[in-house]
C-alpha positions in Angstrom: 107.9 168.9 -80.5 106.3 168.7 -83.9 108.5 167.4 -86.7 108.8 169.7 -89.8 106.3 168.5 -92.4 104.4 166.4 -89.9 101.2 167.0 -87.8 101.4 166.9 -84.0 101.8 163.5 -82.4 98.2 163.2 -81.4 96.9 163.6 -84.9 99.5 161.3 -86.4 98.6 158.6 -83.9 94.9 159.1 -84.6 95.4 158.8 -88.3 97.6 155.7 -87.9 95.1 154.0 -85.7 92.4 154.5 -88.3 94.2 154.0 -91.5 96.7 151.2 -90.9 94.2 148.6 -89.8 91.9 149.5 -92.8 94.8 149.2 -95.2 96.1 145.9 -93.9 92.7 144.5 -93.8 91.7 145.5 -97.3 94.7 144.6 -99.3 97.8 142.6 -99.7 100.9 144.7 -100.4 103.3 144.7 -103.3 105.4 147.8 -102.6 108.5 148.3 -104.9 111.4 150.7 -105.0 110.5 152.6 -101.8 114.3 153.3 -101.5 113.8 156.0 -104.2 111.7 158.1 -101.8 113.8 160.9 -100.3 113.8 160.3 -96.5 114.0 164.1 -95.8 113.6 167.4 -97.5 110.9 168.8 -99.6 109.4 166.8 -102.4 106.4 166.7 -104.7 104.9 163.3 -105.1 103.0 162.9 -108.3 100.8 159.8 -108.7 97.9 158.4 -110.7 94.3 158.4 -109.4 92.1 155.3 -109.8 89.7 155.3 -106.8 88.5 157.3 -103.9 90.3 154.7 -101.8 93.8 155.2 -103.2 94.7 158.3 -101.1 94.4 156.2 -98.0 96.5 153.3 -99.4 99.2 155.6 -100.9 99.3 157.5 -97.6 99.9 154.3 -95.7 102.7 153.4 -98.1 104.4 156.8 -97.6 104.0 156.7 -93.8 105.6 153.3 -93.6 108.5 154.7 -95.5 109.1 157.6 -93.3 107.2 160.4 -95.0 104.0 162.2 -94.0 101.8 162.9 -97.1 100.4 166.4 -97.2 97.3 165.8 -99.3 95.1 168.2 -101.2 91.4 167.7 -100.2 88.2 169.2 -101.4 87.6 172.5 -99.7 84.1 171.5 -98.7 85.5 168.9 -96.3 87.0 171.7 -94.2 83.6 173.0 -93.3 82.2 169.7 -92.1 81.9 169.7 -88.3 84.5 167.6 -86.7 85.9 166.3 -90.0 87.1 169.8 -91.0 89.2 170.1 -87.8 90.7 166.7 -88.4 91.7 167.2 -92.1 93.1 170.7 -91.2 95.1 169.2 -88.2 96.4 166.5 -90.5 98.0 169.3 -92.7 95.7 168.7 -95.7 95.4 171.6 -98.1 92.0 172.7 -99.4 91.3 172.5 -103.1 89.1 175.1 -104.6 87.8 173.5 -107.8 86.8 175.6 -110.8 87.4 178.8 -108.9 89.5 181.9 -109.2 90.8 180.9 -105.7 92.4 177.8 -107.1 95.8 179.4 -107.0 95.5 179.6 -103.2 96.0 175.9 -103.0 99.2 176.0 -105.0 100.4 178.9 -102.8 99.6 176.8 -99.7 101.5 173.8 -101.1 104.5 176.0 -101.9 104.5 177.4 -98.4 104.4 173.9 -96.9 107.3 172.9 -99.2 109.5 176.0 -98.4 108.7 176.3 -94.6 108.0 172.7 -93.6 110.2 170.7 -96.1 107.0 168.7 -96.7 106.1 165.8 -98.9 103.1 167.1 -100.9 101.1 164.5 -102.8 99.4 165.6 -106.0 97.1 163.9 -108.5 98.1 165.7 -111.7 95.1 164.4 -113.6 92.9 166.4 -111.2 90.4 163.6 -110.7 90.1 159.8 -111.0 91.0 158.7 -114.5 88.2 158.3 -117.0 90.4 156.3 -119.4 88.4 153.1 -120.0 91.5 151.0 -119.3 92.6 153.0 -116.3 95.7 154.5 -117.8 96.6 158.1 -116.7 94.9 160.9 -118.5 96.5 164.1 -119.7 97.7 166.1 -116.6 96.9 169.6 -115.5 99.8 172.0 -115.1 99.8 172.8 -111.4 102.4 170.2 -110.4 104.8 171.4 -113.2 104.3 175.0 -112.2 105.0 174.4 -108.6 108.0 172.2 -109.4 109.6 174.8 -111.7 108.9 177.6 -109.3 110.4 175.9 -106.3 113.0 173.6 -107.8 111.7 170.8 -105.6 112.1 167.2 -107.0 109.0 165.6 -108.5 108.9 161.9 -107.5 106.6 159.9 -109.8 104.6 157.0 -108.2 102.3 154.6 -109.9 99.8 152.3 -108.1 97.4 149.6 -109.2 94.6 147.7 -107.4 92.5 150.3 -105.6 90.1 150.4 -108.5 89.3 146.7 -107.9 88.2 147.3 -104.4 86.3 150.6 -104.8 85.6 151.5 -108.4 85.2 155.2 -109.1 81.7 156.4 -108.4 80.7 153.4 -106.3 80.2 153.5 -102.5 80.2 149.8 -101.6 83.7 148.2 -101.6 84.4 144.8 -103.2 86.4 143.3 -100.3 86.5 139.6 -101.4 88.6 138.1 -102.7 91.3 140.2 -101.1 93.1 142.3 -103.6 96.7 143.3 -104.0 97.7 147.0 -103.9 100.8 147.5 -106.0 103.1 150.6 -105.7 106.2 151.5 -107.8 108.3 154.6 -107.1 110.4 156.1 -109.9 113.5 158.3 -109.9 112.9 162.1 -109.9 111.5 163.4 -113.1 114.2 165.3 -115.1 112.9 168.8 -115.6 116.3 170.4 -116.0 115.6 171.4 -119.7 113.1 173.9 -118.4 115.4 175.7 -116.0 115.3 179.4 -116.6 112.5 179.3 -119.1 109.4 181.5 -118.5 106.5 179.7 -117.1 104.4 180.0 -120.2 101.6 177.7 -121.2 103.7 175.7 -123.7 106.5 175.1 -121.2 104.1 174.0 -118.5 102.3 171.7 -120.8 105.6 170.0 -121.9 106.8 169.7 -118.3 103.4 168.2 -117.4 103.6 165.7 -120.2 107.1 164.6 -118.9 105.6 164.1 -115.5 102.7 162.1 -116.8 104.9 160.0 -119.0 107.0 159.0 -116.0 103.9 157.9 -114.1 102.5 156.1 -117.1 105.8 154.2 -117.7 105.8 153.1 -114.0 102.2 151.9 -114.3 103.0 150.0 -117.5 105.8 148.2 -115.6 103.4 147.4 -112.7 100.7 146.1 -115.1 103.2 144.5 -117.5 101.2 146.0 -120.3 101.7 148.6 -123.0 100.1 152.0 -122.4 98.2 153.9 -125.2 100.4 156.0 -127.5 98.3 159.1 -126.7 96.9 159.8 -123.2 93.2 160.1 -122.7 91.8 163.6 -122.4 89.1 164.1 -119.8 86.0 165.3 -121.7 85.2 167.5 -118.7 88.1 169.6 -119.5 91.7 169.7 -120.8 94.9 170.6 -119.1 94.7 173.7 -117.0 96.0 175.4 -113.8 94.3 172.9 -111.5 95.6 172.7 -107.9 95.3 168.9 -108.1 98.2 168.9 -110.4 
């Protein structure tokens, strides 16, 4: 029988066989405060985005701590022969970028949360950070909207190290010397001050800023550095209703 919020056993086993050896081979682990992850029930996991590799490494972290990550993936992947079936069977949700259909991704995530009690993983920045020092950028408002609509806790997670193995935009990983992948989980973001407020643009922007501030504070702790006073704004576009976050 399939567990709520998890794929069928075959697809879980296939993903584990592929992902875990890659993860263990590529990096050393520094995983902290995993006890803050709810072991059951719906949750939104909001994390920073540094590299095309970090979804695999964060997914391994979540799996090892008893949660299956429902990941949002580019819609184009779902039409690739073979791969499309795999990502669909692994419960990924298609992301329609720059499209009027983008709201469909949020609706699909909400359905997984309400019907499956799933752990849905979002990148609120919507893309890998363009900050020159790899700090989180301003977030897009999809995560805040979904959290305030559903009342599901937002668990902030920061990670560091994936960008040293596979920098954004590069295709060839830098495997040696072996890098350390660091993860730090925070307590749920307190969004209670927005309870009952209409989901207007200013409310969503403030709630998004709270979520991004929590992720940034965790990353500052991991890096033992001070973050910038004002988050970087992606020149490709400011905060919006992105389904990535």
